C-alpha positions in Angstrom: -27.0 64.9 -3.3 -23.9 63.5 -1.9 -21.4 61.4 -4.9 -22.8 58.1 -3.6 -26.5 59.1 -4.1 -25.2 60.2 -7.3 -23.8 57.0 -8.3 -27.0 55.0 -7.4 -29.3 57.2 -9.3 -27.7 56.9 -12.6 -27.3 53.5 -12.0 -30.8 53.7 -11.5 -31.6 55.4 -15.1 -29.7 53.0 -17.1 -31.6 50.0 -14.8 -34.5 51.8 -16.4 -33.6 52.5 -20.0 -32.5 49.1 -20.3 -36.1 47.6 -18.8 -38.0 50.1 -21.4 -35.8 48.5 -24.6 -36.0 44.9 -24.0 -39.2 44.0 -22.2 -41.0 44.8 -25.5 -38.5 43.7 -27.7 -38.8 40.5 -25.9 -42.1 40.6 -26.1 -42.2 41.0 -29.8 -39.3 38.3 -30.2 -41.7 35.8 -28.4 -44.8 37.0 -29.6 -42.8 35.7 -33.1 -41.7 33.0 -31.8 -45.7 31.7 -31.2 -46.7 33.3 -34.6 -44.5 31.4 -36.3 -42.9 34.7 -38.1 -39.7 34.6 -36.4 -38.0 35.0 -39.0 -39.8 37.9 -40.7 -39.8 40.0 -37.3 -36.3 39.3 -36.7 -35.1 41.1 -40.1 -37.5 43.5 -39.3 -35.5 44.4 -35.9 -32.3 44.1 -37.8 -33.2 46.5 -40.0 -34.5 48.8 -37.7 -31.8 49.0 -35.9 -29.6 49.4 -39.1 -31.9 52.6 -39.6 -31.3 53.7 -36.1 -27.9 53.5 -36.1 -27.3 55.5 -39.5 -29.6 58.4 -38.4 -27.4 58.4 -35.2 -24.1 58.4 -38.1 -26.5 60.9 -40.5 -28.9 63.4 -39.0 -27.0 63.8 -35.3 -24.0 63.7 -36.6 -21.9 61.6 -33.6 -19.3 58.9 -34.3 -19.1 55.1 -34.5 -17.4 55.7 -30.9 -20.2 57.4 -29.4 -22.9 55.4 -31.1 -21.4 51.9 -30.1 -19.5 52.9 -26.2 -21.4 55.8 -25.1 -18.9 58.3 -25.2 -20.3 62.1 -25.7 -16.7 63.7 -26.0 -17.3 67.2 -27.6 -14.8 70.1 -28.1 -17.9 73.0 -27.6 
């Protein structure tokens, strides 16, 4: 595969990941808006985000830079 092909593949992969996160998230937010439980759902989503960040930090031993910016620099 050429460099341009690899680049296109990586771009598609990033967009796919984005859609796999955002579509369910926006669906939950839309349902919460309609049902009137927006504050409760929003608090739950923030708690879920915090748990995910702490899991990456403590269990996977990743740095905050790696978690927040996607920098996977390891000294192997």
